[in-house]
PyMOL Python script that loads the backbone (N, CA, C, O; Angstrom):
from pymol import cmd

cmd.read_pdbstr("""\
ATOM      1  N   MET A   1      21.470 107.859  82.461  1.00  0.00           N
ATOM      2  CA  MET A   1      20.906 108.978  83.309  1.00  0.00           C
ATOM      3  C   MET A   1      20.931 110.169  82.593  1.00  0.00           C
ATOM      4  O   MET A   1      20.086 111.024  82.860  1.00  0.00           O
ATOM      5  N   ARG A   2      21.848 110.387  81.634  1.00  0.00           N
ATOM      6  CA  ARG A   2      21.791 111.711  81.043  1.00  0.00           C
ATOM      7  C   ARG A   2      20.530 112.130  80.346  1.00  0.00           C
ATOM      8  O   ARG A   2      20.104 113.285  80.326  1.00  0.00           O
ATOM      9  N   GLY A   3      19.954 111.063  79.760  1.00  0.00           N
ATOM     10  CA  GLY A   3      18.461 111.363  79.158  1.00  0.00           C
ATOM     11  C   GLY A   3      17.414 111.756  80.115  1.00  0.00           C
ATOM     12  O   GLY A   3      16.508 112.526  79.796  1.00  0.00           O
ATOM     13  N   VAL A   4      17.532 111.226  81.303  1.00  0.00           N
ATOM     14  CA  VAL A   4      16.568 111.461  82.420  1.00  0.00           C
ATOM     15  C   VAL A   4      16.753 112.768  83.026  1.00  0.00           C
ATOM     16  O   VAL A   4      15.797 113.512  83.244  1.00  0.00           O
ATOM     17  N   LEU A   5      18.109 113.107  83.340  1.00  0.00           N
ATOM     18  CA  LEU A   5      18.413 114.363  84.047  1.00  0.00           C
ATOM     19  C   LEU A   5      18.668 115.397  83.132  1.00  0.00           C
ATOM     20  O   LEU A   5      19.698 115.376  82.459  1.00  0.00           O
ATOM     21  N   ARG A   6      17.730 116.419  83.020  1.00  0.00           N
ATOM     22  CA  ARG A   6      17.848 117.511  82.067  1.00  0.00           C
ATOM     23  C   ARG A   6      18.314 118.794  82.648  1.00  0.00           C
ATOM     24  O   ARG A   6      18.282 119.824  81.975  1.00  0.00           O
ATOM     25  N   ALA A   7      18.772 118.772  83.947  1.00  0.00           N
ATOM     26  CA  ALA A   7      19.146 120.048  84.581  1.00  0.00           C
ATOM     27  C   ALA A   7      20.403 120.525  83.987  1.00  0.00           C
ATOM     28  O   ALA A   7      21.214 119.766  83.456  1.00  0.00           O
ATOM     29  N   ASP A   8      20.560 121.881  84.093  1.00  0.00           N
ATOM     30  CA  ASP A   8      21.718 122.508  83.519  1.00  0.00           C
ATOM     31  C   ASP A   8      22.847 122.226  84.504  1.00  0.00           C
ATOM     32  O   ASP A   8      22.644 122.403  85.705  1.00  0.00           O
ATOM     33  N   PRO A   9      24.075 121.778  84.038  1.00  0.00           N
ATOM     34  CA  PRO A   9      25.208 121.447  84.867  1.00  0.00           C
ATOM     35  C   PRO A   9      25.568 122.552  85.821  1.00  0.00           C
ATOM     36  O   PRO A   9      25.942 122.316  86.970  1.00  0.00           O
ATOM     37  N   LEU A  10      25.447 123.772  85.319  1.00  0.00           N
ATOM     38  CA  LEU A  10      25.830 124.973  86.140  1.00  0.00           C
ATOM     39  C   LEU A  10      24.962 125.017  87.351  1.00  0.00           C
ATOM     40  O   LEU A  10      25.465 125.338  88.428  1.00  0.00           O
ATOM     41  N   TRP A  11      23.604 124.697  87.253  1.00  0.00           N
ATOM     42  CA  TRP A  11      22.705 124.775  88.379  1.00  0.00           C
ATOM     43  C   TRP A  11      23.054 123.656  89.339  1.00  0.00           C
ATOM     44  O   TRP A  11      23.085 123.828  90.558  1.00  0.00           O
ATOM     45  N   VAL A  12      23.303 122.553  88.770  1.00  0.00           N
ATOM     46  CA  VAL A  12      23.511 121.430  89.619  1.00  0.00           C
ATOM     47  C   VAL A  12      24.705 121.614  90.506  1.00  0.00           C
ATOM     48  O   VAL A  12      24.669 121.341  91.706  1.00  0.00           O
ATOM     49  N   GLU A  13      25.839 122.116  89.849  1.00  0.00           N
ATOM     50  CA  GLU A  13      27.033 122.504  90.627  1.00  0.00           C
ATOM     51  C   GLU A  13      26.823 123.613  91.614  1.00  0.00           C
ATOM     52  O   GLU A  13      27.373 123.592  92.715  1.00  0.00           O
ATOM     53  N   THR A  14      26.080 124.519  91.249  1.00  0.00           N
ATOM     54  CA  THR A  14      25.904 125.702  92.088  1.00  0.00           C
ATOM     55  C   THR A  14      25.076 125.286  93.434  1.00  0.00           C
ATOM     56  O   THR A  14      25.455 125.649  94.548  1.00  0.00           O
ATOM     57  N   PHE A  15      24.001 124.554  93.241  1.00  0.00           N
ATOM     58  CA  PHE A  15      23.149 124.219  94.437  1.00  0.00           C
ATOM     59  C   PHE A  15      23.486 122.958  95.147  1.00  0.00           C
ATOM     60  O   PHE A  15      22.998 122.775  96.262  1.00  0.00           O
ATOM     61  N   THR A  16      24.341 121.991  94.568  1.00  0.00           N
ATOM     62  CA  THR A  16      24.714 120.812  95.240  1.00  0.00           C
ATOM     63  C   THR A  16      26.117 120.770  95.649  1.00  0.00           C
ATOM     64  O   THR A  16      26.512 120.051  96.567  1.00  0.00           O
ATOM     65  N   GLY A  17      26.956 121.636  94.881  1.00  0.00           N
ATOM     66  CA  GLY A  17      28.359 121.418  95.110  1.00  0.00           C
ATOM     67  C   GLY A  17      29.075 120.205  94.435  1.00  0.00           C
ATOM     68  O   GLY A  17      30.279 119.987  94.574  1.00  0.00           O
ATOM     69  N   LEU A  18      28.172 119.385  93.645  1.00  0.00           N
ATOM     70  CA  LEU A  18      28.731 118.381  93.026  1.00  0.00           C
ATOM     71  C   LEU A  18      28.800 118.540  91.407  1.00  0.00           C
ATOM     72  O   LEU A  18      28.002 119.252  90.799  1.00  0.00           O
ATOM     73  N   ARG A  19      29.699 117.900  90.860  1.00  0.00           N
ATOM     74  CA  ARG A  19      29.744 117.931  89.359  1.00  0.00           C
ATOM     75  C   ARG A  19      28.650 117.066  88.911  1.00  0.00           C
ATOM     76  O   ARG A  19      28.133 116.242  89.665  1.00  0.00           O
ATOM     77  N   MET A  20      28.277 117.247  87.650  1.00  0.00           N
ATOM     78  CA  MET A  20      27.171 116.653  86.973  1.00  0.00           C
ATOM     79  C   MET A  20      27.244 115.019  87.125  1.00  0.00           C
ATOM     80  O   MET A  20      26.263 114.354  87.457  1.00  0.00           O
ATOM     81  N   LYS A  21      28.407 114.514  86.867  1.00  0.00           N
ATOM     82  CA  LYS A  21      28.615 113.115  86.928  1.00  0.00           C
ATOM     83  C   LYS A  21      28.457 112.585  88.330  1.00  0.00           C
ATOM     84  O   LYS A  21      27.952 111.476  88.507  1.00  0.00           O
ATOM     85  N   GLN A  22      28.899 113.388  89.409  1.00  0.00           N
ATOM     86  CA  GLN A  22      28.764 112.961  90.720  1.00  0.00           C
ATOM     87  C   GLN A  22      27.300 113.063  91.146  1.00  0.00           C
ATOM     88  O   GLN A  22      26.848 112.226  91.927  1.00  0.00           O
ATOM     89  N   PHE A  23      26.576 114.004  90.691  1.00  0.00           N
ATOM     90  CA  PHE A  23      25.184 114.100  90.977  1.00  0.00           C
ATOM     91  C   PHE A  23      24.383 112.917  90.380  1.00  0.00           C
ATOM     92  O   PHE A  23      23.509 112.334  91.022  1.00  0.00           O
ATOM     93  N   GLU A  24      24.751 112.579  89.048  1.00  0.00           N
ATOM     94  CA  GLU A  24      24.023 111.444  88.428  1.00  0.00           C
ATOM     95  C   GLU A  24      24.298 110.157  89.268  1.00  0.00           C
ATOM     96  O   GLU A  24      23.391 109.382  89.570  1.00  0.00           O
ATOM     97  N   ARG A  25      25.516 109.986  89.603  1.00  0.00           N
ATOM     98  CA  ARG A  25      25.858 108.780  90.515  1.00  0.00           C
ATOM     99  C   ARG A  25      25.025 108.750  91.817  1.00  0.00           C
ATOM    100  O   ARG A  25      24.503 107.709  92.215  1.00  0.00           O
ATOM    101  N   LEU A  26      24.912 110.001  92.506  1.00  0.00           N
ATOM    102  CA  LEU A  26      24.138 110.070  93.755  1.00  0.00           C
ATOM    103  C   LEU A  26      22.671 109.718  93.391  1.00  0.00           C
ATOM    104  O   LEU A  26      22.069 108.889  94.074  1.00  0.00           O
ATOM    105  N   LEU A  27      22.107 110.297  92.382  1.00  0.00           N
ATOM    106  CA  LEU A  27      20.758 109.783  91.995  1.00  0.00           C
ATOM    107  C   LEU A  27      20.527 108.345  91.718  1.00  0.00           C
ATOM    108  O   LEU A  27      19.531 107.751  92.131  1.00  0.00           O
ATOM    109  N   LYS A  28      21.475 107.789  91.004  1.00  0.00           N
ATOM    110  CA  LYS A  28      21.391 106.275  90.855  1.00  0.00           C
ATOM    111  C   LYS A  28      21.391 105.608  92.121  1.00  0.00           C
ATOM    112  O   LYS A  28      20.564 104.714  92.299  1.00  0.00           O
ATOM    113  N   VAL A  29      22.221 105.922  93.052  1.00  0.00           N
ATOM    114  CA  VAL A  29      22.295 105.259  94.384  1.00  0.00           C
ATOM    115  C   VAL A  29      21.078 105.511  95.306  1.00  0.00           C
ATOM    116  O   VAL A  29      20.697 104.591  96.030  1.00  0.00           O
ATOM    117  N   VAL A  30      20.495 106.620  95.317  1.00  0.00           N
ATOM    118  CA  VAL A  30      19.428 106.934  96.228  1.00  0.00           C
ATOM    119  C   VAL A  30      18.039 106.629  95.607  1.00  0.00           C
ATOM    120  O   VAL A  30      17.035 106.715  96.313  1.00  0.00           O
ATOM    121  N   ARG A  31      17.964 106.289  94.349  1.00  0.00           N
ATOM    122  CA  ARG A  31      16.641 106.103  93.655  1.00  0.00           C
ATOM    123  C   ARG A  31      15.958 104.964  94.318  1.00  0.00           C
ATOM    124  O   ARG A  31      14.804 105.113  94.719  1.00  0.00           O
ATOM    125  N   GLU A  32      16.634 103.744  94.476  1.00  0.00           N
ATOM    126  CA  GLU A  32      16.009 102.522  95.033  1.00  0.00           C
ATOM    127  C   GLU A  32      15.610 102.734  96.477  1.00  0.00           C
ATOM    128  O   GLU A  32      14.446 102.532  96.824  1.00  0.00           O
ATOM    129  N   PRO A  33      16.560 103.143  97.347  1.00  0.00           N
ATOM    130  CA  PRO A  33      16.210 103.235  98.788  1.00  0.00           C
ATOM    131  C   PRO A  33      15.083 104.296  99.124  1.00  0.00           C
ATOM    132  O   PRO A  33      14.449 104.217 100.176  1.00  0.00           O
ATOM    133  N   LEU A  34      14.866 105.251  98.229  1.00  0.00           N
ATOM    134  CA  LEU A  34      13.796 106.238  98.452  1.00  0.00           C
ATOM    135  C   LEU A  34      12.406 105.673  98.274  1.00  0.00           C
ATOM    136  O   LEU A  34      11.449 106.163  98.875  1.00  0.00           O
ATOM    137  N   ALA A  35      12.279 104.568  97.393  1.00  0.00           N
ATOM    138  CA  ALA A  35      10.943 104.070  97.120  1.00  0.00           C
ATOM    139  C   ALA A  35      10.190 103.457  98.323  1.00  0.00           C
ATOM    140  O   ALA A  35       9.058 103.841  98.618  1.00  0.00           O
ATOM    141  N   PRO A  36      10.895 102.422  99.066  1.00  0.00           N
ATOM    142  CA  PRO A  36      10.144 101.877 100.154  1.00  0.00           C
ATOM    143  C   PRO A  36       9.586 102.666 101.318  1.00  0.00           C
ATOM    144  O   PRO A  36       8.506 102.297 101.780  1.00  0.00           O
ATOM    145  N   PRO A  37      10.155 103.629 101.802  1.00  0.00           N
ATOM    146  CA  PRO A  37       9.691 104.478 102.866  1.00  0.00           C
ATOM    147  C   PRO A  37       8.353 105.253 102.480  1.00  0.00           C
ATOM    148  O   PRO A  37       7.478 105.538 103.297  1.00  0.00           O
ATOM    149  N   PHE A  38       8.316 105.567 101.060  1.00  0.00           N
ATOM    150  CA  PHE A  38       7.095 106.292 100.627  1.00  0.00           C
ATOM    151  C   PHE A  38       6.018 105.377 100.064  1.00  0.00           C
ATOM    152  O   PHE A  38       4.932 105.822  99.693  1.00  0.00           O
ATOM    153  N   GLY A  39       6.344 104.082 100.008  1.00  0.00           N
ATOM    154  CA  GLY A  39       5.349 103.055  99.533  1.00  0.00           C
ATOM    155  C   GLY A  39       5.104 103.110  98.112  1.00  0.00           C
ATOM    156  O   GLY A  39       3.990 102.844  97.659  1.00  0.00           O
ATOM    157  N   VAL A  40       6.193 103.478  97.297  1.00  0.00           N
ATOM    158  CA  VAL A  40       5.910 103.667  95.859  1.00  0.00           C
ATOM    159  C   VAL A  40       7.079 102.790  95.168  1.00  0.00           C
ATOM    160  O   VAL A  40       7.977 102.260  95.823  1.00  0.00           O
ATOM    161  N   SER A  41       6.963 102.709  93.865  1.00  0.00           N
ATOM    162  CA  SER A  41       7.855 101.841  93.120  1.00  0.00           C
ATOM    163  C   SER A  41       9.119 102.762  92.745  1.00  0.00           C
ATOM    164  O   SER A  41       9.031 103.990  92.727  1.00  0.00           O
ATOM    165  N   SER A  42      10.214 102.115  92.469  1.00  0.00           N
ATOM    166  CA  SER A  42      11.382 102.889  92.093  1.00  0.00           C
ATOM    167  C   SER A  42      11.147 103.609  90.799  1.00  0.00           C
ATOM    168  O   SER A  42      11.820 104.612  90.560  1.00  0.00           O
ATOM    169  N   ALA A  43      10.251 103.184  89.944  1.00  0.00           N
ATOM    170  CA  ALA A  43      10.012 103.870  88.634  1.00  0.00           C
ATOM    171  C   ALA A  43       9.207 105.223  89.072  1.00  0.00           C
ATOM    172  O   ALA A  43       9.390 106.265  88.443  1.00  0.00           O
ATOM    173  N   SER A  44       8.370 105.163  90.102  1.00  0.00           N
ATOM    174  CA  SER A  44       7.778 106.398  90.502  1.00  0.00           C
ATOM    175  C   SER A  44       8.716 107.385  91.011  1.00  0.00           C
ATOM    176  O   SER A  44       8.565 108.582  90.766  1.00  0.00           O
ATOM    177  N   VAL A  45       9.663 106.945  91.698  1.00  0.00           N
ATOM    178  CA  VAL A  45      10.715 107.903  92.303  1.00  0.00           C
ATOM    179  C   VAL A  45      11.522 108.387  91.213  1.00  0.00           C
ATOM    180  O   VAL A  45      11.961 109.534  91.296  1.00  0.00           O
ATOM    181  N   SER A  46      11.815 107.598  90.083  1.00  0.00           N
ATOM    182  CA  SER A  46      12.549 108.100  88.956  1.00  0.00           C
ATOM    183  C   SER A  46      11.754 109.146  88.214  1.00  0.00           C
ATOM    184  O   SER A  46      12.310 110.106  87.681  1.00  0.00           O
ATOM    185  N   ARG A  47      10.385 108.946  88.181  1.00  0.00           N
ATOM    186  CA  ARG A  47       9.658 110.013  87.501  1.00  0.00           C
ATOM    187  C   ARG A  47       9.701 111.262  88.259  1.00  0.00           C
ATOM    188  O   ARG A  47       9.844 112.303  87.619  1.00  0.00           O
ATOM    189  N   VAL A  48       9.589 111.310  89.645  1.00  0.00           N
ATOM    190  CA  VAL A  48       9.555 112.423  90.531  1.00  0.00           C
ATOM    191  C   VAL A  48      10.883 113.158  90.272  1.00  0.00           C
ATOM    192  O   VAL A  48      10.888 114.375  90.086  1.00  0.00           O
ATOM    193  N   ILE A  49      12.000 112.428  90.259  1.00  0.00           N
ATOM    194  CA  ILE A  49      13.377 112.981  90.115  1.00  0.00           C
ATOM    195  C   ILE A  49      13.447 113.665  88.750  1.00  0.00           C
ATOM    196  O   ILE A  49      14.000 114.756  88.609  1.00  0.00           O
ATOM    197  N   GLN A  50      12.833 112.951  87.687  1.00  0.00           N
ATOM    198  CA  GLN A  50      12.982 113.558  86.385  1.00  0.00           C
ATOM    199  C   GLN A  50      12.101 114.859  86.318  1.00  0.00           C
ATOM    200  O   GLN A  50      12.496 115.849  85.702  1.00  0.00           O
ATOM    201  N   ARG A  51      10.984 114.825  86.924  1.00  0.00           N
ATOM    202  CA  ARG A  51      10.009 115.958  86.888  1.00  0.00           C
ATOM    203  C   ARG A  51      10.766 117.191  87.606  1.00  0.00           C
ATOM    204  O   ARG A  51      10.744 118.312  87.098  1.00  0.00           O
ATOM    205  N   LEU A  52      11.421 116.926  88.790  1.00  0.00           N
ATOM    206  CA  LEU A  52      11.947 117.939  89.608  1.00  0.00           C
ATOM    207  C   LEU A  52      13.250 118.475  88.876  1.00  0.00           C
ATOM    208  O   LEU A  52      13.554 119.657  89.036  1.00  0.00           O
ATOM    209  N   SER A  53      13.947 117.740  88.165  1.00  0.00           N
ATOM    210  CA  SER A  53      15.173 118.114  87.509  1.00  0.00           C
ATOM    211  C   SER A  53      14.950 118.705  86.184  1.00  0.00           C
ATOM    212  O   SER A  53      15.879 119.307  85.645  1.00  0.00           O
ATOM    213  N   ALA A  54      13.705 118.583  85.553  1.00  0.00           N
ATOM    214  CA  ALA A  54      13.429 119.201  84.221  1.00  0.00           C
ATOM    215  C   ALA A  54      13.326 120.642  84.341  1.00  0.00           C
ATOM    216  O   ALA A  54      12.955 121.197  85.376  1.00  0.00           O
ATOM    217  N   PRO A  55      13.660 121.249  83.264  1.00  0.00           N
ATOM    218  CA  PRO A  55      13.539 122.854  83.162  1.00  0.00           C
ATOM    219  C   PRO A  55      12.049 123.153  83.201  1.00  0.00           C
ATOM    220  O   PRO A  55      11.257 122.325  82.750  1.00  0.00           O
ATOM    221  N   PRO A  56      11.653 124.253  83.698  1.00  0.00           N
ATOM    222  CA  PRO A  56      10.241 124.627  83.790  1.00  0.00           C
ATOM    223  C   PRO A  56       9.672 124.703  82.267  1.00  0.00           C
ATOM    224  O   PRO A  56      10.420 124.946  81.319  1.00  0.00           O
ATOM    225  N   ARG A  57       8.468 124.504  82.144  1.00  0.00           N
ATOM    226  CA  ARG A  57       7.808 124.612  80.824  1.00  0.00           C
ATOM    227  C   ARG A  57       7.289 126.104  80.694  1.00  0.00           C
ATOM    228  O   ARG A  57       6.924 126.728  81.691  1.00  0.00           O
ATOM    229  N   ALA A  58       7.275 126.606  79.520  1.00  0.00           N
ATOM    230  CA  ALA A  58       6.817 127.942  79.280  1.00  0.00           C
ATOM    231  C   ALA A  58       5.306 128.090  79.217  1.00  0.00           C
ATOM    232  O   ALA A  58       4.802 129.194  79.015  1.00  0.00           O
TER     233      ALA A  58
END
""", "prot")
cmd.dss("prot")
cmd.show_as("cartoon", "prot")
cmd.util.cbc("prot")
cmd.orient("prot")
């Protein structure tokens, strides 16, 4: 998950109150259950999570 999640640990801890490892575990747990309600694949959910957690491009 480290390769997928590119957010700065300081931001993760500040906004979620979780350490980076805890946040990674949370994402692993919720990735699969998030797909069915939205009618998408778990790979699509992973891409959205990756896009939201990536630093903004210049």
